[in-house]
C-alpha positions as CSV (number, residue, x, y, z in Angstrom):
1,M,73.8,-9.1,38.3
2,T,76.2,-7.3,40.5
3,S,76.8,-7.4,44.5
4,K,73.3,-6.7,46.4
5,P,73.2,-3.2,47.1
6,D,73.2,-1.0,49.9
7,R,70.5,1.2,48.9
8,V,68.0,1.0,45.7
9,V,67.8,4.3,44.2
10,L,64.9,4.9,42.3
11,I,64.5,6.7,39.4
12,G,61.3,8.0,37.3
13,V,61.4,8.0,33.7
14,A,57.8,9.3,32.6
15,G,55.9,10.1,29.0
16,D,53.9,9.3,26.2
17,S,54.6,5.8,24.0
18,G,56.8,7.1,20.8
19,C,58.5,10.1,23.1
20,G,62.1,8.4,23.1
21,K,62.2,6.7,26.5
22,S,63.9,4.0,25.2
23,T,66.8,5.9,23.8
24,F,66.8,7.4,27.3
25,L,66.8,4.0,29.0
26,R,69.3,2.9,26.4
27,R,71.5,6.0,27.8
28,L,71.1,5.5,31.2
29,E,73.0,2.0,31.2
30,D,75.5,3.3,28.9
31,L,75.8,5.4,31.9
32,F,75.4,3.2,34.9
33,G,75.9,-0.4,33.3
34,K,73.6,-3.1,32.0
35,D,74.5,-4.9,35.1
36,F,73.8,-1.9,37.9
37,I,70.3,-1.2,36.5
38,T,67.1,-2.9,36.3
39,V,64.1,-1.6,34.6
40,I,60.5,-1.9,35.2
41,C,58.3,-1.0,32.3
42,L,54.5,0.2,34.6
43,D,52.8,-1.2,31.1
44,D,53.3,-4.6,33.5
45,Y,50.5,-3.4,36.2
46,H,48.1,-3.3,33.9
47,S,44.9,-4.9,35.2
48,L,43.2,-4.9,32.1
49,D,44.2,-6.9,29.4
50,R,43.6,-5.7,25.8
51,K,40.2,-7.2,25.2
52,Q,38.7,-6.6,28.6
53,R,39.9,-2.8,28.0
54,K,38.1,-2.7,24.5
55,E,34.9,-4.4,26.8
56,A,35.2,-1.6,29.5
57,G,35.9,1.1,26.6
58,V,39.2,2.3,28.1
59,T,42.5,2.9,27.1
60,A,46.0,1.7,28.9
61,L,46.0,5.2,29.7
62,N,43.4,5.7,32.0
63,P,43.9,4.9,35.6
64,K,40.9,1.9,35.7
65,A,42.7,-0.1,33.7
66,N,46.0,-0.2,35.7
67,N,47.0,-1.7,39.6
68,F,48.6,1.0,41.7
69,D,48.6,-0.4,45.1
70,L,50.2,-3.2,43.3
71,M,52.6,-1.1,41.8
72,Y,53.0,0.9,45.1
73,E,53.7,-2.2,47.0
74,Q,56.2,-3.9,44.8
75,I,58.4,-0.4,44.1
76,K,58.1,-0.3,48.0
77,A,59.5,-3.1,48.7
78,L,62.4,-3.0,45.8
79,K,63.5,0.1,47.4
80,N,63.7,-1.8,50.9
81,G,65.9,-4.4,49.3
82,Q,62.9,-7.4,48.8
83,A,62.5,-9.4,45.7
84,I,59.3,-9.0,43.9
85,D,57.1,-11.5,41.9
86,K,56.4,-8.7,38.8
87,P,53.1,-9.4,36.7
88,I,53.9,-9.1,32.9
89,Y,52.1,-7.7,29.9
90,N,52.6,-9.3,26.9
91,H,52.7,-6.6,24.3
92,E,52.3,-8.6,21.0
93,T,49.5,-11.1,22.8
94,G,48.0,-8.3,24.8
95,E,47.0,-11.0,27.7
96,I,48.9,-10.8,31.0
97,D,51.6,-13.6,31.4
98,P,52.8,-15.4,34.8
99,P,54.9,-12.9,36.9
100,E,58.7,-12.9,37.2
101,R,61.0,-12.9,39.5
102,I,63.1,-9.6,39.8
103,E,66.0,-9.0,42.6
104,P,66.4,-5.6,44.1
105,N,69.7,-3.9,41.8
106,H,71.4,-0.6,42.9
107,I,69.5,1.3,40.5
108,I,65.8,0.8,39.5
109,V,64.3,2.6,36.6
110,V,60.3,2.6,36.7
111,E,59.0,4.0,33.3
112,G,56.1,4.3,31.3
113,L,52.6,6.3,31.1
114,H,52.0,6.3,35.2
115,P,55.4,6.8,37.0
116,L,54.2,9.9,38.4
117,Y,50.4,9.3,38.7
118,D,50.3,8.0,41.9
119,A,51.7,10.0,45.1
120,R,52.5,6.8,47.1
121,V,54.9,5.8,44.0
122,R,56.2,9.5,43.7
123,E,57.3,9.7,46.8
124,L,59.5,6.2,47.0
125,L,61.1,8.0,43.8
126,D,64.7,9.6,44.4
127,F,64.8,11.2,41.0
128,S,62.3,11.7,37.9
129,V,62.1,13.2,34.5
130,Y,59.0,13.4,32.2
131,L,59.6,13.7,28.5
132,D,57.5,15.8,26.9
133,I,56.7,16.1,23.0
134,S,54.6,18.7,21.7
135,D,51.7,17.9,19.7
136,E,53.5,19.0,15.9
137,V,56.4,17.0,16.7
138,K,54.0,13.6,18.2
139,I,52.2,13.8,15.1
140,A,55.3,13.7,12.5
141,W,57.3,11.1,14.7
142,K,53.8,8.8,15.0
143,I,53.7,9.0,11.1
144,Q,57.5,8.1,10.7
145,R,57.4,5.4,13.0
146,D,53.8,4.0,12.0
147,M,53.5,5.0,8.1
148,A,57.4,3.6,7.6
149,E,57.4,0.5,10.0
150,R,54.6,-0.6,10.9
151,G,52.5,0.0,7.1
152,H,49.2,2.0,8.8
153,T,48.0,4.8,6.8
154,Y,48.0,8.3,7.5
155,D,44.3,8.2,8.8
156,D,44.9,5.6,11.3
157,V,48.2,7.3,12.5
158,I,45.6,10.4,13.2
159,A,42.9,8.6,14.3
160,S,45.1,6.7,16.9
161,I,46.8,9.8,18.5
162,N,42.9,11.7,18.6
163,S,41.3,8.1,20.4
164,R,44.1,8.7,22.8
165,K,44.1,12.2,23.3
166,P,41.4,12.9,26.0
167,D,42.8,10.6,28.3
168,F,46.6,11.9,27.8
169,T,45.4,15.2,28.2
170,A,43.6,13.9,31.7
171,Y,46.0,11.3,33.1
172,I,49.8,11.4,31.7
173,D,50.5,15.2,30.5
174,P,49.5,16.7,34.4
175,Q,52.4,14.6,35.5
176,K,55.1,16.8,34.4
177,E,54.2,18.9,37.3
178,F,56.0,17.0,39.7
179,A,59.1,15.7,37.8
180,N,62.5,16.9,38.7
181,V,63.4,17.4,35.0
182,V,61.3,18.1,32.1
183,I,62.9,17.8,28.7
184,R,60.2,19.0,26.1
185,V,60.3,18.8,22.4
186,L,58.8,21.5,20.5
187,P,59.3,22.9,17.0
188,T,62.2,24.6,15.5
189,Q,61.8,28.8,15.6
190,L,64.2,28.7,13.4
191,I,62.6,27.8,10.2
192,K,59.3,29.7,9.2
193,D,56.1,27.1,8.6
194,D,58.3,24.0,9.1
195,T,56.6,21.1,8.7
196,E,59.1,18.2,8.4
197,R,60.1,18.5,12.3
198,K,63.7,17.4,11.3
199,V,65.0,20.5,13.2
200,L,63.7,21.1,16.7
201,R,63.7,23.2,19.7
202,V,64.3,21.2,22.8
203,Q,63.9,22.8,26.3
204,M,65.5,21.5,29.3
205,I,63.0,22.5,32.4
206,Q,65.0,21.9,35.5
207,R,63.1,22.2,39.3
208,D,64.8,24.8,41.4
209,G,64.9,24.1,45.6
210,V,65.2,20.3,44.9
211,E,67.9,18.9,47.3
212,G,70.4,18.1,45.8
213,F,70.2,18.6,42.2
214,D,72.0,21.9,41.1
215,P,70.7,23.0,37.5
216,V,72.7,23.3,34.5
217,Y,73.0,26.8,33.6
218,L,74.7,28.3,30.7
219,F,77.5,31.3,31.7
220,D,75.9,33.0,34.4
221,E,73.5,31.7,37.3
222,G,70.3,32.7,36.8
223,S,70.7,35.5,34.2
224,T,68.9,35.5,30.8
225,I,70.8,34.6,28.3
226,H,70.4,34.3,24.1
227,W,73.2,32.8,22.4
228,T,74.3,32.1,18.9
229,P,77.3,29.8,19.3
230,C,78.1,29.5,15.3
231,G,81.2,30.9,13.8
232,R,84.6,29.7,14.0
233,K,84.2,27.3,16.6
234,L,81.0,25.6,15.9
235,T,80.2,24.4,12.3
236,C,76.5,25.2,11.7
237,S,74.7,24.7,8.2
238,Y,71.0,26.3,7.6
239,P,69.2,27.2,9.8
240,G,72.2,27.6,12.3
241,I,71.4,27.1,16.2
242,K,70.2,29.1,18.9
243,M,70.7,28.8,22.9
244,Y,68.8,30.2,25.5
245,Y,69.1,30.2,29.4
246,G,67.3,31.8,32.2
247,P,65.0,31.5,35.3
248,D,60.8,30.8,35.2
249,S,58.1,29.0,36.3
250,Y,56.3,26.5,35.2
251,Y,53.2,24.9,37.2
252,G,53.5,27.3,39.9
253,H,57.5,26.2,40.7
254,E,60.4,27.9,40.3
255,V,62.3,26.3,37.2
256,S,65.6,27.0,35.1
257,I,65.5,26.8,32.0
258,L,67.9,25.5,29.5
259,E,66.9,25.2,25.4
260,V,69.0,24.4,22.3
261,D,67.0,25.1,18.8
262,G,68.9,23.4,15.9
263,Q,71.0,20.7,14.9
264,F,74.7,20.1,15.1
265,D,77.0,19.3,12.4
266,N,79.4,17.7,14.0
267,L,79.5,16.4,17.0
268,E,83.1,16.6,18.4
269,E,82.4,20.4,18.3
270,V,79.7,20.2,21.4
271,S,82.6,20.2,23.9
272,Y,82.5,24.1,22.8
273,I,79.1,24.0,24.2
274,E,79.9,21.9,27.3
275,N,82.9,24.1,28.0
276,H,80.1,27.2,28.8
277,L,78.2,25.2,30.3
278,S,78.0,24.7,34.7
279,N,76.7,22.4,37.1
280,T,77.3,19.8,34.7
281,S,77.7,16.7,37.1
282,T,80.6,15.5,34.5
283,K,83.5,13.5,36.4
284,Y,86.1,15.2,33.4
285,Y,86.0,17.6,30.6
286,G,84.5,16.4,27.7
287,E,82.6,13.3,29.2
288,M,79.0,15.3,28.0
289,T,80.5,15.2,24.4
290,H,82.1,12.1,24.9
291,L,79.0,10.4,25.8
292,L,77.2,11.7,23.0
293,L,79.4,10.8,20.5
294,Q,79.8,7.1,21.9
295,H,76.0,6.5,20.3
296,R,75.6,9.0,17.5
297,D,73.4,6.9,15.9
298,Y,71.1,7.0,18.9
299,P,68.1,9.0,17.2
300,G,68.2,12.8,18.7
301,S,72.1,12.6,19.2
302,N,72.6,15.6,16.6
303,N,70.0,17.9,18.9
304,G,68.9,18.7,22.2
305,T,67.0,15.7,23.0
306,G,70.6,13.6,23.1
307,L,72.2,16.4,24.7
308,F,69.6,16.9,27.3
309,Q,69.1,13.2,27.8
310,V,72.9,13.0,28.7
311,L,72.8,15.7,31.0
312,T,69.8,14.4,33.0
313,G,71.4,10.9,33.2
314,L,74.6,12.4,34.6
315,K,72.3,14.3,37.0
316,M,70.6,11.3,38.0
317,R,74.1,9.7,38.2
318,A,75.1,12.4,41.1
319,T,72.0,11.6,42.7
320,Y,73.1,8.0,43.2
321,E,76.5,8.8,44.2
322,R,75.2,11.8,47.1
323,L,72.3,8.9,48.3
324,T,74.6,5.8,48.4
325,S,77.7,8.1,49.9
326,R,75.3,9.2,52.2
327,E,74.1,6.0,53.2
328,A,77.4,4.3,53.6
329,K,78.4,6.9,56.2
330,V,75.1,6.1,58.2
331,A,76.3,2.5,58.3
332,T,80.0,3.9,59.7
333,P,80.1,3.9,63.3
334,A,81.5,7.5,63.6
335,N,84.8,6.3,65.9
336,A,85.6,3.2,63.1
């Protein structure tokens, strides 16, 4: 671990299982460095093990199966610079293992199903993102993963999704309201009756009026823009690419929405799009494209998912730097 931090910055990453959280976390580690960041999976705060959940007839999504008091106390302790003994939920056995010692770090990421569920935990977070996958895309992804990698049948996959849906709708989905950024993945509008879900329409829904967070915009802030960047400067095979930017409201909050529908044939050319975006929080021209190119093998790198994960990571870095520089100013006497 690096030196003890003067200020712990807390980031929340929320979303259902299989919605791209692990890819997003890898992008954050690329941005900050593995030693600088500690990830806490909130599954570790399950209060009921797999057997107990089955007996009680509740899913892991249900708050009754989770210990929010302990979650709050421990995350608060880490933010205050104190070490904790965090429980461990063993996904292989479905049991709760002995705790592990976690020291405070410069950035603590709390990720999982419920980072924005408890108001006390929400208050502690310095930045939050919700990864929102539409049902159509979620089913396609889950079928691909569970049938190909885990040997499940199609009926098993659909039954699993349907059994989780009531609790997902009740407890997970509403957390979108509280996130600084929602990355929303939808079916493309460029292909009629598309069922493959390989081409995606992705939105970056950015909350306005958040202190220190300047939403990314395309061309002209606050305008409504429909842009087709394909042509001489961007190679686009079928079905092409369309971008959109404009103001909107979301759960009663003013937001700015950036959207990419389609996929990039040549990632090097994304610098052309980067050139037309403002407030990206990059440190040099082309940094956003460079971060995408660094791991072109990551899922979503060739569409808006990867692009918006990188942009959200850059916003998190800007938040970290703003908070830690402010902390440093407070710690330095005025006449020093």
